[in-house]
N, C-alpha and C positions, 0 to 999 in steps of 0.2 A: 580514847579514840573519838574523833569527831565524825558525826554522821554526815552524809551527803545531803546538803540542804536544797540543792537544785533538783527539781523533778526531771526525770528523763523524758526527753522529747519522744513522742511516738513516731515510729517510722512513717514517713509520708507514703501513702498508698501509691503504688506504681501505676503507670498508664496501662489501662486494660489492653490497649492495642499492642503495646510493647510486650506485655505478658503473653498474649496469644502468639506473637511472633517468636518469642523465645521458646515457647513450648513446641511450636511447629518446627523450628530449626533443630531443636534437640531430637524430636521424633524423626525428622528427615535424616539427620546424621546417624542415628541408630539404625535406621532402615538401610542406609547406604553401606554401613559397616557390615551388617548382616549379609547383604548381597555380595559384598566383596569376599567375605569368608566362604560363602557357598561357591563362588566362582573359583576361588583359590583351591578349595577341596575337590572341585569337579575336574580340574585340569589334570590330564595324565602326566605322570612324572616321566621325563625323558632323561636318560643318562647318556653321557658322552660315550661314543663307541657302539651304540645300539643301532647301527645302520643296516642291519641284516634284512 
């Protein structure tokens, strides 16, 4: 078996601004999903025919 003679290129470090934006977007999405779950659970369930 032959060994890989080419050294692996190190990953280029990402743009710190892009990293911050990605983290903020991920946190915002998680927060919005949690809020949506709370709103969904807080809504009273209305069944058809319950007009009494």
